[in-house]
C-alpha positions in Angstrom: 0.0 0.0 0.0 1.3 3.5 -0.9 2.3 5.6 2.1 1.1 9.1 1.6 3.0 12.0 3.3 1.2 14.5 5.6 -0.3 17.4 3.7 0.0 21.2 4.2 -3.1 22.9 2.7 -2.7 26.6 1.9 -5.9 28.5 1.2 -4.7 32.1 1.1 -4.5 33.9 -2.3 -1.7 32.5 -4.5 0.9 35.2 -3.9 0.7 34.9 -0.1 0.4 31.1 -0.3 3.5 30.8 -2.5 5.5 33.0 -0.1 4.3 31.0 2.9 5.1 27.7 1.1 8.7 28.8 0.4 9.2 29.8 4.1 7.7 26.5 5.2 10.1 24.4 3.1 13.1 26.5 4.3 12.2 25.8 7.9 10.8 22.2 7.7 12.2 20.7 4.6 10.2 18.9 1.9 8.8 15.9 3.8 5.3 17.3 3.8 3.4 17.7 0.6 2.1 21.2 -0.1 -1.1 22.0 -2.0 -2.4 25.4 -2.7 -6.1 25.9 -3.0 -7.1 29.6 -2.6 -10.4 30.1 -1.0 -10.6 33.7 -2.1 -9.7 35.6 -5.2 -8.5 39.2 -4.7 -10.2 41.4 -7.4 -9.0 45.1 -7.4 -11.6 47.7 -8.3 -10.7 49.9 -11.2 -12.5 53.0 -9.9 -10.4 56.1 -9.3 -9.8 57.0 -5.6 -9.3 60.7 -4.7 -6.9 61.4 -1.8 -7.7 65.1 -1.6 -8.5 66.4 1.9 -6.8 63.5 3.8 -3.8 63.7 6.1 -2.9 60.0 6.0 -3.8 56.6 4.6 -4.6 53.5 6.5 -3.8 50.0 5.1 -4.7 46.8 6.7 -3.5 44.5 4.0 -1.0 44.3 1.1 -4.0 44.0 -1.2 -5.2 47.4 -0.3 -1.8 48.9 -1.0 -1.6 47.3 -4.5 -5.2 48.2 -5.3 -4.7 51.9 -4.5 -1.3 52.1 -6.2 -2.9 50.8 -9.4 -5.5 53.7 -9.5 -3.7 56.7 -7.9 -0.1 57.9 -8.5 0.1 60.1 -5.4 2.7 59.0 -2.8 2.9 62.2 -0.7 0.6 61.1 2.1 2.0 59.0 5.1 0.8 55.4 5.2 -0.1 53.8 8.5 -0.1 50.1 8.2 -1.4 47.2 10.3 1.9 45.4 10.4 5.4 45.2 8.9 4.5 43.1 5.9 1.9 45.7 4.8 4.3 48.5 5.6 6.9 46.9 3.4 4.4 46.6 0.5 3.6 50.3 1.0 7.2 51.3 0.9 7.9 49.2 -2.2 5.5 51.4 -4.2 6.8 54.7 -2.8 4.9 55.5 0.4 6.4 56.6 3.7 5.0 53.9 5.8 4.9 53.0 9.5 3.7 49.7 11.0 1.5 49.0 14.0 1.6 45.7 15.9 -0.4 43.6 13.5 -4.0 44.4 14.6 -6.6 47.0 14.1 -6.7 47.5 17.8 -3.0 48.5 17.8 -3.7 51.0 15.1 -6.6 52.5 17.1 -4.3 52.7 20.2 -1.6 54.5 18.2 -3.9 57.2 17.0 -5.5 57.6 20.4 -2.1 58.4 21.8 -0.9 60.5 18.9 -3.9 61.9 16.9 -3.2 62.8 13.2 -3.4 66.4 12.0 -6.3 65.8 9.7 -8.7 63.2 8.4 -7.6 59.7 7.5 -8.7 57.3 4.7 -8.8 53.5 5.1 -8.3 51.6 1.9 -9.8 48.1 2.4 -11.5 45.1 1.0 -15.3 44.7 1.0 -15.1 42.2 3.8 -13.5 43.3 7.1 -13.7 42.0 10.6 -13.2 45.4 12.3 -14.8 48.6 11.0 -11.7 50.7 11.5 -13.0 54.0 10.0 -16.1 53.8 12.3 -14.0 53.0 15.4 -11.6 55.8 14.8 -14.3 58.3 14.0 -16.1 57.3 17.2 -13.1 58.5 19.3 -12.8 61.8 17.5 -10.5 61.0 14.7 -12.3 61.7 11.4 -11.8 58.7 9.1 -13.4 57.6 5.9 -13.0 54.4 4.0 -13.0 53.3 0.3 -13.4 49.7 -0.8 -10.7 49.1 -3.3 -10.9 45.4 -3.8 -13.3 42.5 -3.6 -12.6 39.1 -2.0 -14.5 36.6 -4.1 -15.1 33.1 -2.9 -13.6 30.3 -5.1 -14.9 26.7 -5.5 -13.0 23.8 -4.0 -10.4 22.7 -6.6 -11.0 19.2 -8.0 -8.6 16.5 -6.9 -7.7 18.1 -3.6 -10.4 16.3 -1.7 -9.0 12.9 -2.6 -5.5 14.0 -1.5 -6.9 15.1 1.9 -8.7 11.9 2.4 -5.5 9.9 1.5 -3.2 11.9 3.7 -2.5 10.7 7.2 -3.0 14.3 8.4 -3.6 17.6 6.8 -2.1 20.7 8.4 -4.3 23.7 7.9 -3.3 27.3 8.7 -6.2 29.7 8.7 -5.6 33.5 8.5 -9.0 35.1 8.7 -12.5 34.5 10.0 -14.0 34.6 6.5 -11.5 32.1 5.1 -12.1 29.8 8.1 -15.9 29.9 7.3 -15.3 29.1 3.6 -12.8 26.4 4.1 -15.0 24.8 6.8 -17.8 24.7 4.2 -15.4 23.1 1.7 -14.4 20.3 4.1 -17.6 19.6 5.9 -18.5 16.0 5.4 -15.1 15.1 3.9 -13.0 12.4 5.4 -9.5 13.0 6.7 -7.7 14.2 9.8 -6.8 17.9 10.4 -4.4 19.9 12.5 -5.3 23.6 12.6 -3.4 26.8 13.3 -5.5 29.9 13.6 -4.3 33.5 13.5 -6.6 34.7 16.3 -9.4 33.8 18.6 -11.9 35.3 16.0 -10.6 32.8 13.4 -10.9 29.9 15.9 -14.5 31.0 16.7 -15.4 31.0 13.0 -14.3 27.4 12.4 -17.2 24.9 12.2 -15.6 22.3 10.0 -14.3 18.8 10.8 -13.1 18.5 14.4 -9.3 18.8 14.4 -6.9 16.5 16.0 -5.2 19.5 17.5 -5.8 23.3 17.2 -3.4 26.0 18.2 -3.8 29.8 18.0 -0.9 31.8 16.9 0.7 34.0 19.5 0.7 37.0 17.2 -1.4 37.8 14.1 1.5 37.4 11.6 3.0 34.8 9.3 6.1 34.0 11.4 3.8 33.3 14.4 1.6 31.1 12.2 4.8 29.2 11.2 5.6 28.8 14.9 2.1 27.5 15.4 2.7 24.9 12.7 5.9 23.8 14.4 3.8 23.4 17.6 1.1 21.3 16.1 3.7 19.2 14.3 5.3 18.5 17.6 1.9 17.7 19.2 1.1 15.1 16.6 4.6 13.6 16.4 5.5 14.8 12.9 9.2 15.6 12.8 
């Protein structure tokens, strides 16, 4: 009988999944099969976005940076970013960017302590867990938002289900509440064993798919902490 290796199932958009897969192989080697099955497609909106009247921009994802950069050439406003990865993306297209600590809450705390000198604009996708503009406006920091990209759900790719059922264990990192809901819908009723790493308590709460063998929440909401979480679940199930 053929012995199948454990499987790492990556469900982020292809660019982020490819980067994560490369980091995974560098850290853990090639003994675990990697399959990419994006649950969402990032679709930038082509509509122009005016930055007139704003003192700064808010980015909570790399996708927001790319979508704005494609429709507006201005780079003179400071960019306040949720974390270092997003800040690096903003810098790469010409913004002066600073990073918060990886959460919307840390961005709100920053502006509470050091209010900006004018209104802010949040560039975001159509689905967001925290209404950042509303939260900032509620504490006296005028903030508007523009939706600059859509996150369209994708169907479960053919062939992946059979690999999951054949694998002795599937490692599944989940990065957002919406992706957790969509992946759970994909996998509901499917055979197989799963070990989950979730980016936050909100992601954990959104999971209603197959009961995992083990579930660990990342210590921080970033990719390195998710990788550490995978190391922890691999240790918990005895995968070297």
